[in-house]
TIVO-2410 file (N, C-alpha, C; in nm, 3 decimals):
# residues 158
REC num residu      c1      c2      c3 atome chaine
REC   1      M  -1.971  -0.062  -0.126     N      A
REC   1      M  -1.902  -0.015  -0.028    CA      A
REC   1      M  -1.854   0.148  -0.020     C      A
REC   2      Q  -1.858   0.239   0.028     N      A
REC   2      Q  -1.816   0.386  -0.002    CA      A
REC   2      Q  -1.647   0.424   0.023     C      A
REC   3      A  -1.639   0.498  -0.048     N      A
REC   3      A  -1.477   0.545  -0.016    CA      A
REC   3      A  -1.491   0.700   0.090     C      A
REC   4      R  -1.398   0.711   0.178     N      A
REC   4      R  -1.375   0.809   0.222    CA      A
REC   4      R  -1.290   0.902   0.133     C      A
REC   5      I  -1.252   1.010   0.131     N      A
REC   5      I  -1.189   1.083   0.037    CA      A
REC   5      I  -1.056   1.190   0.068     C      A
REC   6      E  -0.974   1.138   0.158     N      A
REC   6      E  -0.885   1.236   0.238    CA      A
REC   6      E  -0.731   1.306   0.163     C      A
REC   7      L  -0.708   1.429   0.178     N      A
REC   7      L  -0.540   1.474   0.131    CA      A
REC   7      L  -0.463   1.391   0.244     C      A
REC   8      L  -0.377   1.317   0.163     N      A
REC   8      L  -0.244   1.248   0.244    CA      A
REC   8      L  -0.191   1.365   0.282     C      A
REC   9      K  -0.137   1.401   0.366     N      A
REC   9      K   0.017   1.454   0.424    CA      A
REC   9      K   0.075   1.411   0.373     C      A
REC  10      E   0.199   1.495   0.365     N      A
REC  10      E   0.350   1.375   0.282    CA      A
REC  10      E   0.386   1.332   0.449     C      A
REC  11      K   0.447   1.177   0.425     N      A
REC  11      K   0.490   1.089   0.525    CA      A
REC  11      K   0.603   1.029   0.466     C      A
REC  12      T   0.671   1.049   0.567     N      A
REC  12      T   0.810   0.943   0.553    CA      A
REC  12      T   0.795   0.780   0.620     C      A
REC  13      L   0.825   0.741   0.515     N      A
REC  13      L   0.837   0.541   0.548    CA      A
REC  13      L   0.964   0.488   0.514     C      A
REC  14      V   0.985   0.364   0.631     N      A
REC  14      V   1.104   0.316   0.629    CA      A
REC  14      V   1.082   0.152   0.615     C      A
REC  15      G   1.148   0.069   0.521     N      A
REC  15      G   1.112  -0.046   0.497    CA      A
REC  15      G   1.227  -0.089   0.411     C      A
REC  16      I   1.151  -0.206   0.357     N      A
REC  16      I   1.229  -0.264   0.221    CA      A
REC  16      I   1.151  -0.315   0.116     C      A
REC  17      H   1.180  -0.331   0.017     N      A
REC  17      H   1.142  -0.351  -0.114    CA      A
REC  17      H   1.173  -0.452  -0.258     C      A
REC  18      L   1.144  -0.479  -0.347     N      A
REC  18      L   1.153  -0.564  -0.399    CA      A
REC  18      L   1.073  -0.559  -0.544     C      A
REC  19      K   1.120  -0.580  -0.620     N      A
REC  19      K   1.012  -0.610  -0.773    CA      A
REC  19      K   0.922  -0.762  -0.732     C      A
REC  20      S   0.776  -0.760  -0.794     N      A
REC  20      S   0.720  -0.802  -0.798    CA      A
REC  20      S   0.622  -0.782  -0.906     C      A
REC  21      S   0.524  -0.918  -0.875     N      A
REC  21      S   0.393  -0.915  -1.009    CA      A
REC  21      S   0.311  -0.958  -0.924     C      A
REC  22      V   0.202  -0.987  -1.031     N      A
REC  22      V   0.092  -1.023  -0.982    CA      A
REC  22      V   0.089  -1.189  -1.017     C      A
REC  23      T   0.148  -1.248  -1.111     N      A
REC  23      T   0.176  -1.384  -1.136    CA      A
REC  23      T   0.299  -1.451  -1.059     C      A
REC  24      D   0.407  -1.322  -1.010     N      A
REC  24      D   0.496  -1.390  -0.948    CA      A
REC  24      D   0.488  -1.275  -0.788     C      A
REC  25      N   0.410  -1.289  -0.728     N      A
REC  25      N   0.392  -1.185  -0.635    CA      A
REC  25      N   0.477  -1.287  -0.518     C      A
REC  26      K   0.585  -1.142  -0.442     N      A
REC  26      K   0.663  -1.182  -0.326    CA      A
REC  26      K   0.612  -1.101  -0.203     C      A
REC  27      T   0.484  -1.051  -0.177     N      A
REC  27      T   0.470  -1.023  -0.067    CA      A
REC  27      T   0.486  -1.113   0.074     C      A
REC  28      G   0.493  -1.189   0.030     N      A
REC  28      G   0.485  -1.295   0.175    CA      A
REC  28      G   0.653  -1.293   0.200     C      A
REC  29      M   0.725  -1.309   0.082     N      A
REC  29      M   0.886  -1.333   0.106    CA      A
REC  29      M   0.906  -1.211   0.151     C      A
REC  30      L   0.853  -1.065   0.147     N      A
REC  30      L   0.900  -0.951   0.144    CA      A
REC  30      L   0.862  -0.922   0.322     C      A
REC  31      W   0.751  -0.938   0.352     N      A
REC  31      W   0.712  -0.903   0.512    CA      A
REC  31      W   0.768  -1.034   0.584     C      A
REC  32      S   0.829  -1.159   0.541     N      A
REC  32      S   0.903  -1.257   0.613    CA      A
REC  32      S   1.017  -1.192   0.651     C      A
REC  33      R   1.043  -1.124   0.582     N      A
REC  33      R   1.215  -1.054   0.574    CA      A
REC  33      R   1.196  -0.919   0.665     C      A
REC  34      F   1.113  -0.842   0.665     N      A
REC  34      F   1.085  -0.713   0.711    CA      A
REC  34      F   1.012  -0.744   0.888     C      A
REC  35      A   0.898  -0.815   0.893     N      A
REC  35      A   0.873  -0.843   1.014    CA      A
REC  35      A   0.907  -0.836   1.127     C      A
REC  36      P   1.035  -0.953   1.097     N      A
REC  36      P   1.116  -0.970   1.226    CA      A
REC  36      P   1.205  -0.819   1.248     C      A
REC  37      R   1.259  -0.710   1.149     N      A
REC  37      R   1.320  -0.606   1.179    CA      A
REC  37      R   1.267  -0.497   1.196     C      A
REC  38      I   1.140  -0.528   1.235     N      A
REC  38      I   1.061  -0.369   1.215    CA      A
REC  38      I   1.080  -0.326   1.396     C      A
REC  39      K   1.144  -0.361   1.488     N      A
REC  39      K   1.170  -0.307   1.621    CA      A
REC  39      K   1.278  -0.294   1.578     C      A
REC  40      E   1.379  -0.247   1.491     N      A
REC  40      E   1.526  -0.212   1.504    CA      A
REC  40      E   1.478  -0.050   1.429     C      A
REC  41      V   1.332  -0.050   1.386     N      A
REC  41      V   1.291   0.109   1.314    CA      A
REC  41      V   1.290   0.193   1.437     C      A
REC  42      S   1.395   0.330   1.441     N      A
REC  42      S   1.310   0.411   1.535    CA      A
REC  42      S   1.221   0.514   1.500     C      A
REC  43      H   1.220   0.604   1.592     N      A
REC  43      H   1.117   0.717   1.533    CA      A
REC  43      H   0.980   0.690   1.462     C      A
REC  44      R   0.911   0.595   1.535     N      A
REC  44      R   0.791   0.532   1.409    CA      A
REC  44      R   0.699   0.608   1.489     C      A
REC  45      V   0.580   0.644   1.422     N      A
REC  45      V   0.476   0.719   1.444    CA      A
REC  45      V   0.391   0.635   1.497     C      A
REC  46      K   0.339   0.509   1.451     N      A
REC  46      K   0.260   0.414   1.498    CA      A
REC  46      K   0.272   0.299   1.522     C      A
REC  47      E   0.186   0.198   1.561     N      A
REC  47      E   0.209   0.052   1.519    CA      A
REC  47      E   0.182  -0.033   1.346     C      A
REC  48      D   0.083   0.065   1.328     N      A
REC  48      D   0.046   0.040   1.194    CA      A
REC  48      D   0.177   0.033   1.068     C      A
REC  49      K   0.139  -0.085   1.022     N      A
REC  49      K   0.220  -0.149   0.937    CA      A
REC  49      K   0.160  -0.113   0.780     C      A
REC  50      I   0.259  -0.057   0.682     N      A
REC  50      I   0.200  -0.013   0.520    CA      A
REC  50      I   0.274  -0.112   0.438     C      A
REC  51      S   0.180  -0.150   0.362     N      A
REC  51      S   0.207  -0.224   0.273    CA      A
REC  51      S   0.208  -0.130   0.118     C      A
REC  52      L   0.289  -0.153   0.045     N      A
REC  52      L   0.288  -0.036  -0.087    CA      A
REC  52      L   0.320  -0.095  -0.211     C      A
REC  53      Q   0.238  -0.021  -0.287     N      A
REC  53      Q   0.297  -0.069  -0.443    CA      A
REC  53      Q   0.348   0.111  -0.517     C      A
REC  54      I   0.437   0.066  -0.590     N      A
REC  54      I   0.471   0.164  -0.653    CA      A
REC  54      I   0.474   0.136  -0.829     C      A
REC  55      Y   0.364   0.127  -0.918     N      A
REC  55      Y   0.337   0.097  -1.002    CA      A
REC  55      Y   0.423   0.180  -1.132     C      A
REC  56      P   0.442   0.106  -1.263     N      A
REC  56      P   0.520   0.190  -1.338    CA      A
REC  56      P   0.423   0.267  -1.416     C      A
REC  57      P   0.425   0.357  -1.516     N      A
REC  57      P   0.326   0.431  -1.545    CA      A
REC  57      P   0.275   0.328  -1.690     C      A
REC  58      N   0.085   0.422  -1.695     N      A
REC  58      N   0.038   0.300  -1.754    CA      A
REC  58      N   0.029   0.159  -1.736     C      A
REC  59      Y   0.043   0.143  -1.634     N      A
REC  59      Y   0.054  -0.003  -1.557    CA      A
REC  59      Y  -0.102  -0.072  -1.564     C      A
REC  60      F  -0.196   0.026  -1.541     N      A
REC  60      F  -0.335  -0.013  -1.544    CA      A
REC  60      F  -0.404  -0.012  -1.672     C      A
REC  61      K  -0.348   0.091  -1.726     N      A
REC  61      K  -0.420   0.108  -1.879    CA      A
REC  61      K  -0.352  -0.021  -1.965     C      A
REC  62      N  -0.207  -0.023  -1.939     N      A
REC  62      N  -0.205  -0.146  -2.027    CA      A
REC  62      N  -0.164  -0.261  -1.930     C      A
REC  63      F  -0.251  -0.296  -1.823     N      A
REC  63      F  -0.240  -0.440  -1.756    CA      A
REC  63      F  -0.193  -0.552  -1.810     C      A
REC  64      S  -0.108  -0.600  -1.741     N      A
REC  64      S  -0.051  -0.761  -1.769    CA      A
REC  64      S  -0.003  -0.821  -1.627     C      A
REC  65      P  -0.051  -0.955  -1.560     N      A
REC  65      P  -0.028  -0.980  -1.444    CA      A
REC  65      P   0.151  -1.006  -1.469     C      A
REC  66      T   0.243  -1.012  -1.567     N      A
REC  66      T   0.351  -1.045  -1.535    CA      A
REC  66      T   0.440  -0.916  -1.550     C      A
REC  67      T   0.338  -0.757  -1.555     N      A
REC  67      T   0.447  -0.655  -1.501    CA      A
REC  67      T   0.502  -0.601  -1.392     C      A
REC  68      T   0.613  -0.639  -1.358     N      A
REC  68      T   0.668  -0.615  -1.243    CA      A
REC  68      T   0.628  -0.483  -1.191     C      A
REC  69      F   0.631  -0.482  -1.053     N      A
REC  69      F   0.628  -0.307  -1.020    CA      A
REC  69      F   0.709  -0.336  -0.881     C      A
REC  70      D   0.741  -0.228  -0.816     N      A
REC  70      D   0.803  -0.181  -0.660    CA      A
REC  70      D   0.696  -0.216  -0.566     C      A
REC  71      K   0.758  -0.327  -0.470     N      A
REC  71      K   0.610  -0.367  -0.342    CA      A
REC  71      K   0.755  -0.335  -0.175     C      A
REC  72      W   0.671  -0.290  -0.143     N      A
REC  72      W   0.733  -0.233  -0.007    CA      A
REC  72      W   0.693  -0.278   0.094     C      A
REC  73      A   0.716  -0.306   0.209     N      A
REC  73      A   0.711  -0.350   0.338    CA      A
REC  73      A   0.748  -0.220   0.419     C      A
REC  74      T   0.693  -0.184   0.472     N      A
REC  74      T   0.684  -0.014   0.567    CA      A
REC  74      T   0.606   0.012   0.690     C      A
REC  75      V   0.698   0.101   0.765     N      A
REC  75      V   0.626   0.148   0.902    CA      A
REC  75      V   0.666   0.304   0.888     C      A
REC  76      E   0.582   0.367   0.888     N      A
REC  76      E   0.564   0.526   0.893    CA      A
REC  76      E   0.679   0.559   1.046     C      A
REC  77      V   0.771   0.668   0.967     N      A
REC  77      V   0.867   0.755   1.082    CA      A
REC  77      V   0.834   0.895   1.106     C      A
REC  78      I   0.911   0.943   1.190     N      A
REC  78      I   0.920   1.079   1.218    CA      A
REC  78      I   1.027   1.154   1.144     C      A
REC  79      T   1.103   1.050   1.137     N      A
REC  79      T   1.246   1.103   1.064    CA      A
REC  79      T   1.291   0.996   1.005     C      A
REC  80      S   1.404   1.001   0.891     N      A
REC  80      S   1.430   0.915   0.838    CA      A
REC  80      S   1.579   0.879   0.879     C      A
REC  81      E   1.609   0.948   0.990     N      A
REC  81      E   1.784   0.937   1.010    CA      A
REC  81      E   1.769   0.801   1.108     C      A
REC  82      N   1.898   0.747   1.130     N      A
REC  82      N   1.930   0.638   1.198    CA      A
REC  82      N   1.847   0.500   1.101     C      A
REC  83      I   1.834   0.476   0.985     N      A
REC  83      I   1.781   0.367   0.871    CA      A
REC  83      I   1.860   0.276   0.927     C      A
REC  84      P   1.798   0.167   0.947     N      A
REC  84      P   1.888   0.030   1.013    CA      A
REC  84      P   1.978  -0.060   0.898     C      A
REC  85      K   2.039  -0.078   0.871     N      A
REC  85      K   2.133  -0.172   0.783    CA      A
REC  85      K   2.004  -0.259   0.671     C      A
REC  86      G   2.034  -0.224   0.555     N      A
REC  86      G   1.926  -0.282   0.462    CA      A
REC  86      G   1.776  -0.232   0.442     C      A
REC  87      M   1.801  -0.121   0.537     N      A
REC  87      M   1.681  -0.081   0.454    CA      A
REC  87      M   1.692   0.053   0.381     C      A
REC  88      Q   1.560   0.099   0.369     N      A
REC  88      Q   1.544   0.226   0.286    CA      A
REC  88      Q   1.441   0.290   0.329     C      A
REC  89      S   1.456   0.494   0.324     N      A
REC  89      S   1.337   0.548   0.339    CA      A
REC  89      S   1.291   0.619   0.191     C      A
REC  90      L   1.168   0.616   0.193     N      A
REC  90      L   1.085   0.665   0.086    CA      A
REC  90      L   0.959   0.773   0.168     C      A
REC  91      R   0.987   0.839   0.071     N      A
REC  91      R   0.884   0.977   0.101    CA      A
REC  91      R   0.744   0.963  -0.004     C      A
REC  92      L   0.641   0.962   0.088     N      A
REC  92      L   0.469   0.954   0.043    CA      A
REC  92      L   0.435   1.086   0.001     C      A
REC  93      Q   0.428   1.126  -0.119     N      A
REC  93      Q   0.405   1.307  -0.135    CA      A
REC  93      Q   0.225   1.304  -0.120     C      A
REC  94      E   0.183   1.458  -0.076     N      A
REC  94      E   0.098   1.473  -0.039    CA      A
REC  94      E  -0.008   1.452  -0.150     C      A
REC  95      G  -0.117   1.397  -0.134     N      A
REC  95      G  -0.218   1.390  -0.224    CA      A
REC  95      G  -0.342   1.300  -0.235     C      A
REC  96      L  -0.447   1.306  -0.275     N      A
REC  96      L  -0.545   1.304  -0.239    CA      A
REC  96      L  -0.625   1.137  -0.312     C      A
REC  97      Y  -0.611   1.057  -0.221     N      A
REC  97      Y  -0.700   0.941  -0.183    CA      A
REC  97      Y  -0.810   0.892  -0.171     C      A
REC  98      A  -0.854   0.767  -0.260     N      A
REC  98      A  -0.984   0.735  -0.171    CA      A
REC  98      A  -0.958   0.610  -0.085     C      A
REC  99      I  -1.026   0.571   0.044     N      A
REC  99      I  -0.988   0.473   0.128    CA      A
REC  99      I  -1.076   0.402   0.150     C      A
REC 100      F  -1.055   0.288   0.155     N      A
REC 100      F  -1.184   0.182   0.143    CA      A
REC 100      F  -1.130   0.100   0.273     C      A
REC 101      D  -1.237   0.153   0.387     N      A
REC 101      D  -1.215   0.016   0.504    CA      A
REC 101      D  -1.240  -0.105   0.437     C      A
REC 102      Y  -1.187  -0.217   0.453     N      A
REC 102      Y  -1.178  -0.344   0.408    CA      A
REC 102      Y  -1.208  -0.432   0.542     C      A
REC 103      K  -1.296  -0.551   0.489     N      A
REC 103      K  -1.258  -0.640   0.609    CA      A
REC 103      K  -1.299  -0.784   0.547     C      A
REC 104      G  -1.182  -0.846   0.563     N      A
REC 104      G  -1.172  -0.964   0.438    CA      A
REC 104      G  -1.053  -1.055   0.451     C      A
REC 105      S  -1.055  -1.157   0.386     N      A
REC 105      S  -0.885  -1.244   0.396    CA      A
REC 105      S  -0.813  -1.104   0.258     C      A
REC 106      S  -0.697  -1.114   0.306     N      A
REC 106      S  -0.623  -1.027   0.224    CA      A
REC 106      S  -0.592  -1.109   0.107     C      A
REC 107      G  -0.585  -1.222   0.100     N      A
REC 107      G  -0.634  -1.347  -0.032    CA      A
REC 107      G  -0.745  -1.286  -0.174     C      A
REC 108      D  -0.850  -1.254  -0.105     N      A
REC 108      D  -0.928  -1.210  -0.180    CA      A
REC 108      D  -0.937  -1.092  -0.255     C      A
REC 109      A  -0.914  -1.096  -0.393     N      A
REC 109      A  -0.897  -0.960  -0.465    CA      A
REC 109      A  -1.031  -0.911  -0.525     C      A
REC 110      T  -1.146  -0.939  -0.485     N      A
REC 110      T  -1.229  -0.933  -0.506    CA      A
REC 110      T  -1.288  -0.765  -0.524     C      A
REC 111      I  -1.224  -0.727  -0.368     N      A
REC 111      I  -1.209  -0.542  -0.381    CA      A
REC 111      I  -1.188  -0.462  -0.440     C      A
REC 112      F  -1.056  -0.541  -0.492     N      A
REC 112      F  -0.979  -0.455  -0.623    CA      A
REC 112      F  -1.052  -0.457  -0.724     C      A
REC 113      Q  -1.106  -0.615  -0.779     N      A
REC 113      Q  -1.200  -0.573  -0.910    CA      A
REC 113      Q  -1.308  -0.482  -0.858     C      A
REC 114      Y  -1.351  -0.427  -0.751     N      A
REC 114      Y  -1.437  -0.352  -0.723    CA      A
REC 114      Y  -1.404  -0.215  -0.753     C      A
REC 115      I  -1.281  -0.167  -0.678     N      A
REC 115      I  -1.255  -0.044  -0.681    CA      A
REC 115      I  -1.232  -0.021  -0.837     C      A
REC 116      F  -1.148  -0.099  -0.919     N      A
REC 116      F  -1.070  -0.063  -1.024    CA      A
REC 116      F  -1.236  -0.059  -1.142     C      A
REC 117      S  -1.297  -0.129  -1.147     N      A
REC 117      S  -1.381  -0.203  -1.225    CA      A
REC 117      S  -1.562  -0.097  -1.216     C      A
REC 118      T  -1.567  -0.106  -1.064     N      A
REC 118      T  -1.711  -0.012  -1.021    CA      A
REC 118      T  -1.700   0.098  -0.977     C      A
REC 119      W  -1.640   0.092  -0.882     N      A
REC 119      W  -1.628   0.305  -0.777    CA      A
REC 119      W  -1.564   0.366  -0.865     C      A
REC 120      L  -1.433   0.296  -0.947     N      A
REC 120      L  -1.361   0.414  -0.974    CA      A
REC 120      L  -1.416   0.477  -1.119     C      A
REC 121      P  -1.480   0.403  -1.208     N      A
REC 121      P  -1.537   0.463  -1.334    CA      A
REC 121      P  -1.638   0.511  -1.305     C      A
REC 122      N  -1.743   0.487  -1.229     N      A
REC 122      N  -1.835   0.555  -1.155    CA      A
REC 122      N  -1.808   0.709  -1.074     C      A
REC 123      S  -1.707   0.729  -1.023     N      A
REC 123      S  -1.679   0.807  -0.943    CA      A
REC 123      S  -1.604   0.935  -1.007     C      A
REC 124      K  -1.648   1.078  -0.947     N      A
REC 124      K  -1.586   1.192  -1.017    CA      A
REC 124      K  -1.405   1.190  -1.066     C      A
REC 125      Y  -1.327   1.109  -0.991     N      A
REC 125      Y  -1.216   1.069  -0.999    CA      A
REC 125      Y  -1.191   0.970  -1.092     C      A
REC 126      A  -1.039   1.002  -1.143     N      A
REC 126      A  -0.976   0.914  -1.259    CA      A
REC 126      A  -0.835   0.879  -1.149     C      A
REC 127      L  -0.735   0.790  -1.184     N      A
REC 127      L  -0.655   0.722  -1.142    CA      A
REC 127      L  -0.528   0.822  -1.096     C      A
REC 128      D  -0.479   0.837  -1.026     N      A
REC 128      D  -0.317   0.911  -0.999    CA      A
REC 128      D  -0.227   0.827  -1.018     C      A
REC 129      D  -0.105   0.864  -1.085     N      A
REC 129      D  -0.005   0.814  -1.098    CA      A
REC 129      D   0.127   0.844  -0.936     C      A
REC 130      R   0.063   0.792  -0.832     N      A
REC 130      R   0.131   0.770  -0.743    CA      A
REC 130      R   0.111   0.637  -0.639     C      A
REC 131      P   0.183   0.623  -0.535     N      A
REC 131      P   0.210   0.512  -0.471    CA      A
REC 131      P   0.042   0.448  -0.414     C      A
REC 132      H   0.006   0.347  -0.404     N      A
REC 132      H  -0.076   0.273  -0.392    CA      A
REC 132      H  -0.072   0.193  -0.246     C      A
REC 133      F  -0.156   0.192  -0.156     N      A
REC 133      F  -0.081   0.129  -0.007    CA      A
REC 133      F  -0.204   0.078   0.044     C      A
REC 134      E  -0.150  -0.035   0.131     N      A
REC 134      E  -0.273  -0.053   0.270    CA      A
REC 134      E  -0.194  -0.057   0.374     C      A
REC 135      V  -0.254   0.067   0.464     N      A
REC 135      V  -0.279   0.043   0.613    CA      A
REC 135      V  -0.274  -0.082   0.675     C      A
REC 136      L  -0.199  -0.124   0.746     N      A
REC 136      L  -0.221  -0.288   0.818    CA      A
REC 136      L  -0.217  -0.262   0.977     C      A
REC 137      G  -0.379  -0.231   1.061     N      A
REC 137      G  -0.356  -0.228   1.187    CA      A
REC 137      G  -0.343  -0.258   1.258     C      A
REC 138      V  -0.385  -0.277   1.431     N      A
REC 138      V  -0.414  -0.387   1.480    CA      A
REC 138      V  -0.514  -0.465   1.450     C      A
REC 139      N  -0.603  -0.498   1.391     N      A
REC 139      N  -0.664  -0.568   1.323    CA      A
REC 139      N  -0.655  -0.644   1.191     C      A
REC 140      Y  -0.523  -0.611   1.162     N      A
REC 140      Y  -0.505  -0.694   1.047    CA      A
REC 140      Y  -0.445  -0.846   1.070     C      A
REC 141      K  -0.510  -0.923   1.012     N      A
REC 141      K  -0.450  -1.054   1.012    CA      A
REC 141      K  -0.473  -1.153   0.892     C      A
REC 142      N  -0.336  -1.162   0.855     N      A
REC 142      N  -0.300  -1.199   0.740    CA      A
REC 142      N  -0.390  -1.333   0.692     C      A
REC 143      N  -0.441  -1.312   0.572     N      A
REC 143      N  -0.538  -1.409   0.512    CA      A
REC 143      N  -0.647  -1.508   0.575     C      A
REC 144      D  -0.710  -1.379   0.673     N      A
REC 144      D  -0.848  -1.420   0.799    CA      A
REC 144      D  -0.923  -1.380   0.711     C      A
REC 145      P  -1.042  -1.427   0.715     N      A
REC 145      P  -1.154  -1.346   0.690    CA      A
REC 145      P  -1.209  -1.242   0.775     C      A
REC 146      N  -1.155  -1.230   0.912     N      A
REC 146      N  -1.176  -1.129   1.002    CA      A
REC 146      N  -1.102  -1.012   0.989     C      A
REC 147      S  -1.040  -1.055   0.912     N      A
REC 147      S  -0.928  -0.937   0.917    CA      A
REC 147      S  -0.980  -0.775   0.858     C      A
REC 148      E  -0.878  -0.659   0.929     N      A
REC 148      E  -0.914  -0.542   0.917    CA      A
REC 148      E  -0.834  -0.445   0.784     C      A
REC 149      E  -0.843  -0.384   0.722     N      A
REC 149      E  -0.726  -0.298   0.680    CA      A
REC 149      E  -0.772  -0.195   0.594     C      A
REC 150      E  -0.715  -0.064   0.562     N      A
REC 150      E  -0.754   0.041   0.486    CA      A
REC 150      E  -0.709   0.053   0.348     C      A
REC 151      I  -0.760   0.023   0.271     N      A
REC 151      I  -0.692   0.057   0.127    CA      A
REC 151      I  -0.695   0.199   0.070     C      A
REC 152      W  -0.581   0.230   0.067     N      A
REC 152      W  -0.590   0.379  -0.001    CA      A
REC 152      W  -0.540   0.400  -0.160     C      A
REC 153      I  -0.605   0.445  -0.210     N      A
REC 153      I  -0.588   0.451  -0.380    CA      A
REC 153      I  -0.570   0.567  -0.421     C      A
REC 154      P  -0.491   0.620  -0.505     N      A
REC 154      P  -0.450   0.725  -0.539    CA      A
REC 154      P  -0.526   0.824  -0.641     C      A
REC 155      I  -0.589   0.934  -0.632     N      A
REC 155      I  -0.683   0.989  -0.712    CA      A
REC 155      I  -0.665   1.130  -0.748     C      A
REC 156      K  -0.715   1.172  -0.866     N      A
REC 156      K  -0.721   1.290  -0.892    CA      A
REC 156      K  -0.881   1.330  -0.997     C      A
REC 157      S  -0.907   1.456  -0.953     N      A
REC 157      S  -1.047   1.484  -1.045    CA      A
REC 157      S  -1.020   1.484  -1.210     C      A
REC 158      K  -1.128   1.393  -1.226     N      A
REC 158      K  -1.135   1.393  -1.359    CA      A
REC 158      K  -1.154   1.513  -1.446     C      A
***
């Protein structure tokens, strides 16, 4: 699988977040809380949803499945004015990303094993300390083998 390398322009996101980990994965709970409220978010850029992770420093160097990180369920907005009660805004900084067009079940972690164990070590890039995210567009179907999403991995030159 090949990656597209793109410079992401700064984005503003609105959504909700909580602490999660690999062993205590709260993604389903997070989206079940946010999805019914998406219609409350005004000034949306498009219909895509963004599932985002903010990992603590050295998360991947000292990986432990119990280490917590911030998990976000968001949508992109033009402005963060009029944020619905109980939601927050997040500014995604400009930066370089490797983008993988993934087709398959969101429950299948082999794509991430490939990215971090094969693609990244053999590329001219290193992991950058910025948010990781997945763009869940119109062809996204949770846990469906025909689902499609974009996986965005923050990178920098080695």
